[in-house]
C-alpha positions in Angstrom: -120.3 -123.3 -79.6 -118.0 -126.2 -77.6 -115.9 -122.9 -75.7 -119.7 -122.4 -74.4 -120.3 -125.8 -73.7 -117.2 -125.7 -71.8 -118.4 -123.0 -70.0 -121.5 -124.0 -69.2 -120.3 -127.4 -68.0 -117.6 -125.4 -65.7 -120.4 -123.6 -64.3 -122.6 -126.9 -63.7 -119.7 -127.6 -61.5 -119.4 -124.9 -59.6 -123.3 -125.2 -58.6 -122.7 -128.5 -57.7 -120.0 -127.5 -55.0 -121.9 -124.9 -54.4 -124.7 -127.3 -53.4 -122.4 -130.5 -51.3 -121.7 -127.0 -49.4 -124.7 -126.1 -48.9 -125.1 -129.8 -47.7 -122.3 -129.7 -45.1 -123.9 -126.2 -43.2 -127.3 -127.9 -43.4 -125.8 -131.4 -41.3 -123.6 -129.0 -39.5 -127.2 -127.0 -38.8 -129.0 -130.4 -37.9 -125.8 -131.7 -35.6 -126.0 -128.7 -33.5 -130.3 -129.5 -33.3 -129.1 -133.0 -32.4 -126.9 -132.0 -29.6 -130.1 -129.4 -28.1 -132.4 -132.4 -28.6 -129.7 -134.8 -26.1 -129.0 -131.6 -23.7 -132.3 -131.3 -23.1 -133.7 -134.7 -23.5 -135.8 -134.6 -26.5 -137.0 -136.8 -28.9 -134.5 -136.9 -31.5 -137.7 -137.2 -34.4 -140.5 -134.8 -35.0 -142.2 -136.5 -38.0 -144.8 -133.3 -37.9 -142.0 -130.9 -38.3 -140.2 -133.3 -41.1 -143.6 -133.2 -43.4 -143.3 -129.7 -42.8 -139.5 -130.1 -44.6 -140.6 -132.2 -47.4 -143.9 -129.8 -47.5 -141.5 -126.6 -48.1 -139.2 -128.4 -50.6 -142.0 -129.0 -52.9 -143.6 -126.3 -52.9 -140.3 -124.3 -53.9 -139.8 -127.1 -56.7 -142.7 -125.4 -58.5 -140.7 -122.4 -58.5 -137.7 -123.5 -59.2 -139.3 -125.9 -62.4 -137.9 -129.0 -60.6 -139.7 -132.0 -59.9 -142.0 -132.1 -57.1 -141.6 -136.1 -56.4 -137.6 -135.7 -56.5 -137.5 -132.5 -54.3 -139.4 -134.8 -52.2 -136.6 -137.3 -52.4 -134.4 -135.0 -51.6 -135.9 -133.3 -48.6 -136.4 -137.3 -47.3 -132.5 -137.9 -48.2 -131.3 -134.7 -46.6 -133.8 -135.8 -43.5 -132.6 -139.2 -43.2 -129.0 -137.8 -43.3 -129.7 -135.4 -40.3 -131.4 -138.0 -38.4 -128.6 -140.3 -38.7 -126.0 -137.4 -37.9 -128.2 -137.0 -34.7 -128.6 -140.2 -33.5 -125.1 -141.2 -33.9 -124.0 -138.1 -31.5 -122.8 -139.4 -27.4 -125.9 -139.6 -25.1 -124.8 -138.6 -21.6 -126.9 -141.8 -20.5 -127.2 -143.4 -17.1 -124.0 -145.2 -17.5 -124.3 -149.1 -17.3 -121.0 -151.2 -17.3 -121.8 -153.5 -20.5 -119.9 -156.2 -21.8 -119.8 -157.4 -25.4 -118.9 -160.7 -25.2 -118.1 -161.5 -29.2 -117.6 -157.8 -29.4 -114.4 -157.8 -31.2 -116.6 -159.5 -34.2 -118.6 -156.9 -36.7 -122.1 -157.3 -35.0 -120.1 -157.1 -31.7 -118.4 -154.1 -32.5 -121.2 -152.3 -34.4 -123.7 -153.1 -30.5 -119.7 -151.7 -29.1 -120.0 -148.5 -30.7 -123.7 -148.0 -30.2 -123.7 -148.2 -26.6 -120.7 -146.0 -26.1 -122.0 -143.2 -28.1 -125.0 -143.6 -26.0 -122.8 -143.4 -22.4 -122.3 -146.7 -21.7 -118.9 -148.2 -20.5 -117.5 -151.1 -22.4 -115.7 -154.1 -21.8 -114.7 -156.8 -24.6 -114.6 -159.9 -24.1 -113.6 -162.6 -26.4 -111.0 -165.1 -28.5 -109.5 -161.5 -30.8 -108.5 -158.3 -28.1 -110.3 -155.7 -29.0 -107.8 -152.5 -30.5 -111.0 -150.1 -29.1 -112.3 -150.6 -26.0 -111.5 -152.5 -22.9 -110.7 -155.7 -23.5 -110.8 -159.0 -21.0 -110.3 -162.2 -22.2 -111.4 -163.8 -19.3 -114.8 -164.2 -19.1 -115.6 -164.6 -15.0 -113.7 -161.1 -15.0 -115.4 -160.0 -17.7 -118.6 -160.3 -16.2 -118.4 -160.2 -12.9 -119.6 -156.2 -12.2 -121.5 -156.0 -16.4 -124.9 -154.6 -15.5 -125.3 -155.7 -19.3 -124.2 -158.8 -20.7 -124.4 -158.9 -24.6 -123.9 -162.3 -26.3 -122.6 -161.4 -29.4 -121.8 -165.0 -30.7 -122.0 -167.0 -34.5 -125.8 -168.7 -34.1 -124.0 -171.9 -33.3 -121.9 -171.1 -30.4 -124.5 -169.1 -28.7 -125.8 -172.1 -26.5 -122.4 -172.4 -25.1 -121.4 -169.3 -24.6 -124.6 -168.0 -23.2 -124.4 -171.3 -20.8 -121.2 -170.3 -19.6 -122.1 -167.3 -18.9 -125.8 -167.9 -17.6 -123.3 -170.5 -14.6 -121.2 -167.4 -13.7 -124.3 -166.3 -12.2 -124.0 -162.1 -14.1 -125.7 -159.7 -11.8 -127.4 -158.2 -14.9 -129.0 -158.3 -18.2 -127.8 -160.8 -20.4 -129.2 -161.3 -24.4 -128.1 -162.5 -27.2 -128.1 -161.3 -30.9 -128.3 -164.2 -32.5 -130.9 -165.0 -35.7 -132.0 -168.3 -34.5 -133.4 -168.8 -30.9 -134.0 -172.8 -31.2 -131.1 -173.5 -30.5 -131.0 -171.0 -27.2 -135.1 -171.2 -26.6 -134.7 -173.5 -23.6 -132.1 -172.5 -22.2 -133.0 -168.9 -21.5 -135.9 -170.2 -20.3 -134.5 -172.0 -17.8 -133.0 -169.1 -17.0 -135.6 -167.3 -16.1 -137.5 -170.2 -14.0 -134.2 -169.7 -12.2 -134.9 -166.0 -11.5 -132.2 -164.5 -13.8 -133.0 -161.2 -15.8 -133.4 -162.6 -19.3 -133.9 -161.5 -22.8 -133.6 -162.4 -26.6 -132.5 -159.7 -29.1 -132.4 -159.9 -33.3 -131.6 -156.9 -34.6 -132.7 -157.2 -38.8 -130.0 -155.5 -40.1 -126.3 -155.8 -40.7 -123.0 -153.9 -39.3 -123.0 -151.8 -42.5 -125.9 -150.1 -41.1 -125.1 -146.7 -40.0 -127.6 -146.2 -37.6 -131.3 -148.0 -36.2 -133.1 -145.3 -37.9 -136.3 -147.4 -39.3 -134.9 -150.1 -38.6 -136.7 -153.4 -36.9 -135.0 -154.6 -33.9 -136.9 -157.3 -32.3 -136.8 -158.0 -28.8 -138.0 -161.8 -28.1 -139.3 -162.3 -24.3 -138.4 -165.4 -22.6 -140.6 -164.8 -19.3 -138.9 -162.3 -17.6 -141.3 -158.9 -18.2 -137.9 -156.9 -16.3 -135.5 -158.2 -18.8 -137.5 -157.2 -21.5 -138.7 -153.8 -20.3 -134.8 -153.0 -19.4 -133.7 -154.1 -23.2 -136.6 -151.7 -24.4 -135.0 -149.0 -22.5 -131.2 -149.1 -23.8 -132.5 -149.2 -27.7 -134.8 -145.7 -26.8 -134.4 -143.1 -28.7 -133.0 -145.4 -31.0 -134.7 -145.1 -34.2 -135.1 -148.8 -34.5 -139.0 -149.9 -34.6 -139.2 -152.2 -31.5 -141.4 -155.3 -31.6 -142.0 -157.6 -29.0 -142.7 -161.2 -29.2 -142.8 -164.7 -27.4 -139.5 -166.1 -28.6 -141.0 -169.3 -29.4 -142.8 -167.0 -32.0 -139.4 -166.0 -33.4 -137.7 -168.6 -35.6 -141.7 -169.4 -37.4 -141.3 -165.4 -38.6 -137.0 -165.6 -39.9 -138.0 -168.7 -41.9 -140.0 -166.4 -44.0 -138.4 -163.4 -43.3 -134.3 -164.9 -43.6 -134.5 -167.7 -44.5 -136.9 -168.0 -47.8 -135.8 -164.7 -49.2 -131.5 -165.4 -48.5 -132.9 -169.1 -50.4 -134.7 -167.5 -53.5 -132.0 -165.1 -54.2 -129.6 -167.9 -54.2 -131.6 -169.9 -55.8 -132.1 -167.4 -58.3 -127.8 -166.8 -58.7 -128.0 -170.2 -58.9 -130.0 -170.8 -61.7 -128.3 -167.8 -63.8 -125.2 -169.5 -62.5 -126.0 -172.5 -64.4 -127.7 -170.9 -67.4 -124.8 -170.7 -70.0 -125.4 -167.3 -70.1 -122.4 -164.9 -69.4 -123.5 -162.1 -66.6 -122.9 -159.5 -69.1 -124.3 -160.9 -71.7 -128.1 -161.1 -69.3 -127.0 -157.1 -68.2 -127.1 -156.0 -71.8 -130.7 -157.3 -71.9 -131.7 -156.6 -68.5 -135.1 -154.9 -67.3 -135.4 -152.8 -64.3 -137.1 -155.9 -62.4 -134.4 -157.7 -63.2 -131.7 -155.5 -61.7 -133.9 -155.1 -59.0 -133.1 -158.5 -58.2 -129.7 -158.9 -58.9 -129.0 -156.3 -57.0 -130.7 -158.1 -53.8 -129.4 -161.3 -55.2 -125.6 -159.7 -55.4 -126.0 -158.8 -51.8 -126.9 -161.8 -50.7 -123.9 -163.9 -52.7 -121.0 -161.4 -51.3 -122.2 -162.3 -47.7 -120.4 -165.1 -45.2 -122.0 -168.0 -46.6 -121.0 -170.4 -43.5 -123.5 -167.8 -41.6 -126.0 -168.3 -44.4 -125.6 -171.6 -44.2 -126.7 -171.7 -40.0 -129.1 -169.4 -40.7 -130.9 -171.9 -43.4 -130.0 -175.8 -41.0 -130.6 -174.9 -37.5 -133.9 -172.9 -37.9 -136.2 -175.9 -37.7 -139.3 -173.8 -39.2 -137.2 -173.1 -42.5 -137.9 -176.4 -44.2 -141.9 -175.4 -44.2 -141.1 -171.9 -46.0 -139.0 -173.5 -48.4 -141.5 -176.5 -49.0 -143.6 -173.3 -49.3 -141.9 -171.6 -52.0 -141.0 -174.7 -53.8 -144.7 -175.0 -54.0 -145.4 -171.5 -55.2 -142.6 -172.5 -58.0 -144.8 -174.8 -59.1 -148.1 -173.1 -59.4 -146.7 -170.4 -61.4 -144.9 -172.8 -63.1 -147.9 -174.8 -64.5 -150.2 -171.6 -64.5 -147.7 -170.0 -66.9 -147.5 -173.6 -69.0 -151.8 -172.9 -69.0 -153.7 -172.1 -72.1 -155.6 -170.2 -70.4 -154.6 -167.2 -68.0 -157.0 -167.7 -65.1 -154.7 -169.2 -62.8 -151.9 -167.1 -63.5 -153.8 -163.9 -63.5 -155.6 -165.6 -59.3 -152.2 -165.5 -58.1 -151.0 -162.2 -59.0 -154.5 -160.9 -57.5 -153.7 -162.9 -54.3 -150.1 -161.5 -54.3 -151.9 -158.2 -54.8 -154.4 -158.3 -52.3 -152.0 -159.3 -49.3 -149.6 -156.9 -50.1 -152.3 -154.5 -49.6 -154.1 -153.7 -52.9 -157.1 -152.9 -54.2 
């Protein structure tokens, strides 16, 4: 029996290797297809074809004795991997000269790579030299011939850098990537009134993202429709979900989307830290819900605390969101202490309805 078990294990390993090899073949074919799409200026995504692939996997699953749910998940993962690989292919776009101010930072480097893959000419301006793209430490020279200037700076530094950039009267489009817009709203609005092509962008993902596929990209309108359209064109066919909104609306939404969600996770791991129970002890009794919450909180705990402080501190709408969170926790506590379940059930039913449940 032991010999037979070992033989089966070896065969499983061989099959696993074959699976990986076949996935590699599939990826090479996907890249060939992607290059054809790029060359013929076709959209990378074809949702009808994707649905057909998923249906094909589900159908074959029945024949092979594999769970239909698992087969669909496998199909969707392979499709996503293929689409992301296709989105990373260099594109023969009409090349623009793009200066990334702060291009040596994590998000600056991400956007430098993104635009370079799309066929644009990149120039980095920063206090730290770029080892990948041409570098110019003089701001005036860096933006003098730029078609696009991207300010990828910390939130607290963005107003000063934008002010310096705009004072030099750049000929092209200008946009920032700041996570909080309050410090730059008036500056950008004034620039538009002076005839500048200015927009404001917030990528709702971090530098660990491979591509923009199915990720939100917020375009904040500062009063220049031309700038908004030009910015949208830069991100066309990126796979991003692009939403345009007035710049004044941004911080109101971000207070809940980032400010409150960050605070909730920070409060969660702070409460665990002060609970007196080592994490290993809690982990032995963890539920699915606890594990999911820990996964989110662990990622937050590993982030840059100075950046997270700025997101909380510099958005004036955050206090409103945090007050709402505190009040909600008080209501949950009161409902949990009540001898009747009515209030607790009501809170949960409201949540179900809010998220679209019946």
